[in-house]
C-alpha positions in Angstrom: 12.7 -71.9 -28.7 14.5 -72.0 -25.5 15.0 -69.2 -23.1 18.5 -68.7 -21.7 18.5 -68.5 -18.0 20.5 -65.3 -17.5 18.9 -63.3 -20.3 15.9 -61.1 -19.8 13.5 -60.0 -22.4 13.9 -56.3 -23.3 11.0 -54.1 -22.3 9.7 -52.1 -25.2 7.4 -49.8 -23.1 7.8 -46.1 -23.6 6.5 -43.2 -21.6 4.1 -41.0 -23.6 4.6 -37.4 -22.6 1.8 -36.0 -24.7 -0.9 -36.1 -22.0 1.4 -34.4 -19.5 2.2 -31.6 -22.0 -1.5 -31.2 -22.7 -2.1 -30.7 -19.0 0.8 -28.2 -18.6 -0.5 -26.1 -21.5 -4.1 -26.2 -20.1 -2.8 -25.0 -16.7 -0.7 -22.3 -18.4 -3.8 -21.0 -20.4 -5.9 -21.2 -17.2 -3.4 -19.0 -15.2 -2.9 -16.5 -18.0 -6.7 -16.1 -18.5 -7.5 -15.8 -14.7 -4.6 -13.6 -13.8 -5.6 -10.1 -12.9 -3.3 -7.4 -14.0 -3.0 -4.8 -11.3 -2.4 -1.2 -11.9 -1.1 0.5 -8.8 -2.6 3.8 -7.9 -0.8 6.3 -5.8 -1.8 9.2 -3.6 -0.1 12.4 -4.3 0.6 13.9 -0.9 1.7 17.5 -0.6 4.9 17.9 1.4 6.6 21.0 2.7 9.7 20.8 0.5 8.2 20.3 -2.9 5.0 22.4 -2.6 6.6 25.7 -3.6 5.7 25.6 -7.3 2.3 23.9 -7.0 -0.9 25.9 -7.3 -3.0 26.3 -4.2 -6.0 24.0 -4.0 -9.4 25.3 -5.0 -12.0 26.0 -2.3 -14.5 23.5 -3.6 -11.8 20.8 -3.8 -11.7 18.2 -1.1 -9.0 19.2 1.4 -7.3 16.4 3.2 -5.5 16.5 6.6 -1.9 15.7 6.0 0.4 14.7 8.8 4.1 14.4 8.1 6.3 12.6 10.6 10.0 13.7 10.6 13.0 11.6 11.2 13.2 12.8 14.8 9.4 12.2 15.3 8.3 15.8 14.9 4.8 16.0 13.5 4.0 18.5 10.8 0.4 19.3 9.9 -0.5 20.3 6.4 3.0 21.5 5.5 3.1 24.1 8.3 6.8 24.8 9.2 6.1 24.6 12.9 5.8 21.1 14.3 2.8 20.4 16.5 2.8 18.8 20.0 1.4 15.3 20.4 -1.2 16.7 22.9 -2.7 18.9 20.2 -3.2 16.3 17.4 -6.8 15.5 18.3 -7.8 19.2 18.7 -6.3 20.0 15.3 -8.1 17.1 13.7 -11.4 18.2 15.3 -10.9 21.7 14.0 -10.1 20.7 10.4 -12.9 18.1 10.4 -15.3 20.9 11.4 -14.1 23.0 8.5 -14.4 20.1 6.0 -16.4 17.0 7.2 -15.5 15.0 4.1 -11.8 15.3 4.6 -9.6 12.2 5.2 -6.4 11.9 7.2 -3.2 11.2 5.3 -0.1 10.2 7.3 3.4 10.4 5.7 5.9 8.8 8.0 9.7 9.1 7.6 11.6 5.8 7.3 13.6 6.8 10.4 10.6 7.7 12.6 9.2 5.6 15.4 6.0 3.7 15.0 4.7 5.3 18.2 4.1 8.7 16.4 2.2 7.0 13.6 0.0 5.1 16.1 -0.6 8.2 18.1 -1.9 10.1 15.0 -4.0 7.1 14.0 -5.6 6.8 17.4 -6.3 10.5 17.6 -7.9 10.4 14.1 -10.1 7.5 15.1 -11.2 9.1 18.3 -12.1 12.2 16.3 -14.4 10.0 14.2 -12.3 10.1 11.0 -13.2 7.1 8.8 -10.6 7.5 6.1 -7.0 7.2 7.3 -4.3 6.6 4.8 -0.6 6.0 5.1 1.6 7.0 2.2 5.3 6.5 1.5 7.6 9.5 1.7 
C-alpha cells in the first residue's frame, strides 16, 4: 500500500477523563470532611437604651465593665446617663476592678466614633491590669 504524500493518518487517541474526575471527587470529599463548621457566639452587652425591661443582674453574677462610645466620642460607663471624662477612665476601672476582680472590660464603640476614644479606653484598661478586654458591635 502506498501512502499519499499530502494525507496524514488520523490519530485515534482519546483523553480519558476518569482519573481527573476521581481526583476531583477525592478533593471534594477531603474538603467536606476537614471543613470546620463555625457557630458564632455573641456577647450580649447591656446598653442604655434597651435595658429598661431587663431584670437587674444578681449579686453573685459576674459584673462586667461596659464602656459605650457615642457618635460624638462621649464615653458612657455601665449605662450611666452622664458621660465620663477621659481623665477619669482609669480611676473608674480601678474602682470597679476593686469591687469585682474577675470582671472584664467590654467596649461598645459607635460606628461614627473615633478610634482614639477606643484606644484610650483600651490603654487605661491595660494599665489597670485588666486581662480581658472585648470589643462588641453596637
